[in-house]
C-alpha positions in Angstrom: -15.3 37.5 -0.5 -13.2 38.5 2.5 -9.7 39.6 2.4 -7.0 38.0 4.8 -3.6 39.9 5.5 -1.3 37.3 7.1 1.8 38.7 9.0 4.2 36.0 10.3 7.7 36.1 12.0 9.5 35.4 15.2 8.8 36.8 18.6 9.2 40.6 19.1 9.8 41.3 15.3 6.9 43.9 15.5 4.0 41.6 14.2 1.3 42.7 16.8 1.9 46.4 16.6 2.2 46.2 13.0 -1.0 44.2 12.6 -3.0 46.3 14.8 -2.1 49.6 13.1 -2.5 47.8 9.6 -5.9 46.9 10.5 -6.8 50.4 11.9 -5.4 52.0 8.4 -7.3 49.5 6.2 -10.5 49.3 8.2 -10.1 45.6 8.8 -10.5 43.7 12.0 -7.3 42.9 14.0 -7.3 39.2 14.6 -4.6 38.9 17.4 -3.8 35.4 17.2 -0.9 35.6 19.6 -3.1 37.1 22.3 -5.3 34.0 21.7 -2.6 31.7 22.4 -1.5 33.7 25.4 -5.1 33.5 26.7 -5.2 29.7 26.4 -1.7 29.5 28.2 -3.0 31.7 31.0 -5.9 29.6 31.5 -3.8 26.4 31.4 -1.4 27.8 34.1 -4.3 28.9 36.2 -5.9 25.5 36.1 -2.5 24.1 36.6 -2.8 21.9 33.4 0.7 20.7 32.0 1.5 21.2 28.4 0.1 17.8 27.3 -2.9 16.7 25.2 -5.3 15.2 27.9 -9.0 15.0 28.1 -8.7 17.8 30.7 -7.1 19.9 28.2 -9.8 19.1 25.6 -12.5 20.2 28.4 -10.8 23.3 29.2 -10.4 24.4 25.5 -14.1 23.7 24.9 -15.0 25.9 28.0 -13.0 29.0 26.6 -14.6 32.0 24.9 -11.9 34.6 23.5 -13.0 37.8 22.3 -11.6 41.2 21.1 -13.2 44.3 22.3 -12.1 47.8 20.8 -11.7 50.6 23.5 -11.9 54.3 22.2 -11.9 53.2 18.6 -8.1 52.3 18.7 -7.1 50.1 21.7 -8.1 46.4 21.5 -8.5 44.2 24.7 -8.4 40.6 24.9 -11.6 39.2 27.0 -11.2 35.5 28.1 -14.5 34.1 29.5 -15.8 37.6 30.1 -12.6 38.9 31.9 -10.3 41.4 30.6 -6.8 39.6 30.5 -4.9 42.0 28.2 -2.2 42.9 30.8 -2.1 39.5 32.5 -1.3 37.5 29.2 1.8 39.6 28.9 3.4 38.6 32.2 6.6 36.9 32.3 5.0 33.6 33.4 2.9 33.5 30.4 5.7 34.5 28.0 8.0 32.0 29.2 5.4 29.2 28.8 3.4 30.1 25.7 5.6 28.4 23.3 5.3 25.0 25.0 1.5 25.2 25.0 1.3 26.7 21.5 3.3 23.6 20.2 0.3 21.3 21.1 -1.8 20.2 18.1 -4.8 20.0 20.3 -4.7 23.7 21.0 -3.5 24.9 17.4 -6.4 23.1 15.8 -8.8 24.5 18.3 -7.8 28.1 17.7 -6.8 27.6 14.0 -10.6 26.6 13.5 -11.7 29.6 15.5 -9.4 32.0 13.4 -10.7 30.6 10.1 -14.3 31.1 11.2 -13.6 34.7 11.8 -11.7 35.2 8.5 -14.4 33.8 6.7 -16.8 36.5 7.9 -14.6 39.5 8.1 -11.8 41.3 6.4 -8.9 40.7 8.8 -5.4 41.2 9.5 -3.7 38.6 11.7 -0.2 37.7 12.9 1.4 34.6 14.2 4.0 31.9 13.5 1.7 29.9 10.9 -0.8 32.2 9.6 0.3 32.2 6.0 1.5 28.5 6.1 -1.4 26.8 7.8 -4.1 28.8 9.2 -4.8 31.0 6.0 -2.5 29.2 3.3 -4.8 31.0 0.7 -4.5 34.4 2.1 -4.4 37.2 -0.6 -1.6 39.0 1.1 1.3 37.4 3.2 4.2 39.2 5.0 7.0 37.8 7.0 8.7 40.2 9.5 12.3 39.6 10.6 14.6 41.6 12.8 18.0 41.2 14.5 17.7 39.5 17.7 19.3 42.4 20.0 16.7 44.8 18.4 14.0 42.2 19.2 15.1 41.8 22.7 15.2 45.5 23.4 11.7 46.0 22.0 10.4 43.3 24.4 12.5 45.0 27.2 10.8 48.4 26.5 7.3 46.8 26.4 7.7 45.2 29.6 9.1 48.3 31.3 6.1 50.4 29.7 3.8 48.1 31.6 5.7 48.8 34.9 7.4 45.5 35.0 10.8 44.8 36.1 13.0 43.2 33.2 16.4 42.1 32.4 17.6 42.6 28.8 20.1 39.7 28.9 17.4 37.4 30.4 14.8 38.5 27.6 17.7 37.8 24.9 18.1 34.3 26.2 14.5 33.6 26.3 14.0 34.9 22.8 16.7 32.6 21.5 15.2 29.6 23.3 11.8 30.6 21.9 13.0 30.9 18.4 14.6 27.4 18.7 11.4 25.9 19.9 9.1 27.7 17.4 11.0 26.7 14.5 11.7 23.0 15.5 8.5 22.0 16.9 6.7 19.1 15.4 3.3 20.8 14.8 3.1 24.2 12.6 6.6 25.2 13.0 7.7 28.9 12.4 8.2 29.1 8.7 8.1 31.5 6.0 5.3 30.8 3.4 6.9 30.7 -0.1 4.7 33.5 -1.4 5.2 35.9 1.5 7.2 39.2 1.1 10.0 39.5 3.7 10.0 42.7 5.6 13.2 43.3 7.7 12.2 45.7 10.5 15.6 46.1 12.2 16.0 49.6 11.0 12.5 50.4 10.3 10.3 52.5 12.5 6.7 51.1 13.2 5.3 53.7 10.8 7.5 52.6 8.0 6.8 49.0 8.2 3.0 49.8 8.6 3.2 52.2 5.4 5.0 49.5 3.4 2.5 46.8 4.1 -0.7 49.1 3.7 0.8 50.4 0.3 1.1 46.8 -0.9 -2.2 45.7 0.3 -4.0 48.8 -1.2 -2.2 48.3 -4.5 -3.3 44.7 -4.6 -6.8 45.7 -4.0 -6.9 48.3 -6.6 -5.4 45.9 -9.2 -7.3 42.9 -8.1 -4.2 40.9 -7.5 
């Protein structure tokens, strides 16, 4: 039987970086669900498809192949239909639209099926908004990351600047506030903590500290058989 570590939480709470490092420490596969939704959003924008459930949307989803490729044993790249889109899916355009496309049941169902297949075959660490509540409700280990909004905005700002992109801290803060509202109130699979998920407040934690906490919990559980 495979092991799934589910990490949920709002945008910029540290989920992606934490999940990647936890996977490396445990020797699991990092199933980057956020990158998958961003890749679909990028494809929809390129094909100028609105955030609506249409036959054209269904055709596009059926044509998309999303893969993850490790580089140098640590860095993981997102491959969409054979093209590396790792940097492009972090653009302001995609960031500003991903919540709207992610709210569509058609897209969520398609990607959730893809994710479940991966989780049934491999030990995975995955993060998102509904991993522990809907995609893997039976996951053995569940965590819910939170952080103050100001801290989350600064993290996203630093991320964009590290990629050489111009960024406004105030604008990012407004976008996060809007996205939090959209994610938590959408009709399909809203952002919600699973009842059995451990809350991890990352506001005053370093990445290493939050990774250590999660790895310790998982390793203890695996040893005890819980």
